[in-house]
NUTI-850525 format. One record per residue: z, x, y of N, C-alpha, C, O, CB in turn; residue in three letters. Coordinates in steps of 0.2 Angstrom, whole numbers, padded with zeros to 4 digits, always signed. Glycine has a CB too. Layout:
BEGIN
ZXYZXYZXYZXYZXYALA
...
//
This chain:
BEGIN
+0120+0294+0806+0114+0297+0808+0113+0303+0804+0117+0307+0803+0114+0299+0816UNK
+0107+0304+0801+0105+0309+0797+0103+0315+0801+0100+0315+0807+0099+0307+0792UNK
+0104+0321+0798+0102+0327+0802+0096+0330+0798+0096+0332+0792+0107+0332+0802UNK
+0090+0331+0801+0084+0334+0798+0083+0341+0801+0084+0342+0807+0078+0329+0800UNK
+0081+0345+0797+0079+0352+0800+0072+0353+0798+0069+0350+0794+0084+0357+0796UNK
+0069+0357+0803+0062+0359+0802+0061+0363+0796+0065+0368+0794+0059+0362+0809UNK
+0055+0363+0793+0053+0367+0788+0051+0374+0791+0048+0375+0796+0047+0365+0784UNK
+0053+0379+0787+0051+0386+0789+0043+0387+0787+0041+0383+0783+0055+0392+0786UNK
+0040+0391+0791+0033+0392+0790+0032+0394+0782+0027+0392+0780+0031+0398+0794UNK
+0036+0398+0779+0035+0400+0772+0035+0394+0768+0031+0394+0763+0040+0405+0770UNK
+0039+0389+0769+0039+0383+0765+0033+0379+0766+0030+0376+0761+0045+0379+0767UNK
+0030+0379+0772+0024+0375+0773+0018+0378+0770+0014+0375+0767+0022+0375+0781UNK
+0018+0385+0770+0013+0389+0766+0014+0387+0758+0009+0386+0755+0014+0396+0767UNK
+0020+0387+0756+0021+0385+0749+0019+0378+0747+0015+0377+0742+0028+0386+0747UNK
+0020+0373+0751+0018+0367+0750+0010+0366+0750+0007+0363+0746+0020+0362+0756UNK
+0007+0370+0755+0000+0370+0755-0003+0373+0749-0008+0370+0746-0003+0374+0761UNK
-0001+0378+0747-0003+0382+0741-0002+0378+0735-0007+0377+0731+0000+0389+0740UNK
+0003+0375+0734+0004+0371+0728+0000+0364+0728-0002+0362+0723+0012+0369+0727UNK
-0001+0361+0734-0005+0355+0734-0012+0357+0733-0015+0353+0729-0004+0353+0742UNK
-0015+0363+0735-0021+0365+0734-0023+0366+0726-0028+0366+0724-0023+0371+0738UNK
-0017+0368+0723-0018+0370+0716-0016+0364+0711-0014+0364+0705-0013+0376+0714UNK
-0017+0358+0714-0016+0351+0711-0009+0350+0708-0009+0346+0703-0021+0351+0705UNK
-0004+0352+0711+0003+0350+0709+0005+0344+0712+0002+0342+0717+0008+0356+0711UNK
+0009+0340+0709+0011+0333+0711+0016+0334+0717+0019+0340+0717+0014+0329+0705UNK
+0017+0329+0721+0022+0330+0726+0029+0331+0723+0033+0334+0726+0022+0323+0730UNK
+0031+0327+0718+0037+0328+0715+0038+0335+0713+0044+0338+0713+0039+0323+0710UNK
+0033+0338+0710+0034+0345+0707+0034+0350+0713+0038+0355+0713+0027+0347+0703UNK
+0031+0349+0718+0031+0353+0724+0038+0353+0727+0041+0358+0729+0026+0351+0730UNK
+0041+0347+0728+0048+0346+0730+0053+0350+0726+0057+0353+0729+0050+0339+0730UNK
+0052+0350+0720+0057+0354+0715+0056+0361+0717+0061+0365+0717+0056+0352+0708UNK
+0050+0364+0717+0049+0371+0718+0051+0373+0724+0054+0378+0725+0041+0372+0717UNK
+0049+0369+0730+0051+0372+0736+0059+0370+0738+0062+0374+0742+0047+0368+0742UNK
+0062+0365+0734+0069+0364+0735+0070+0359+0741+0075+0360+0744+0072+0370+0736UNK
+0065+0355+0742+0066+0349+0747+0065+0343+0744+0063+0342+0739+0062+0351+0753UNK
+0067+0337+0748+0066+0331+0746+0059+0329+0745+0055+0331+0749+0070+0326+0750UNK
+0057+0324+0741+0051+0322+0739+0048+0318+0746+0042+0319+0747+0051+0317+0733UNK
+0052+0315+0749+0049+0311+0755+0047+0316+0761+0043+0315+0765+0054+0307+0758UNK
+0050+0322+0761+0048+0328+0766+0041+0330+0764+0037+0331+0769+0053+0333+0765UNK
+0040+0331+0758+0033+0333+0756+0028+0327+0758+0023+0329+0761+0032+0334+0748UNK
+0030+0321+0757+0025+0316+0759+0024+0316+0766+0018+0315+0769+0028+0309+0757UNK
+0029+0317+0770+0028+0317+0778+0024+0323+0780+0020+0323+0784+0035+0318+0781UNK
+0025+0329+0776+0021+0335+0778+0014+0334+0776+0009+0337+0780+0024+0341+0774UNK
+0012+0330+0771+0005+0329+0769+0001+0325+0774-0005+0326+0775+0005+0326+0762UNK
+0005+0321+0778+0002+0317+0783+0000+0321+0789-0003+0319+0794+0006+0311+0786UNK
//
């Protein structure tokens, strides 16, 4: 069983800011330091 932790608010703000400035999901994942699939789930 995998253990998932919730993102901190500052991480969510970072994702939003990078997404609005046209960065790719993979680039956002690298900058924030989380898995690419986490970014995908957050975008939904």
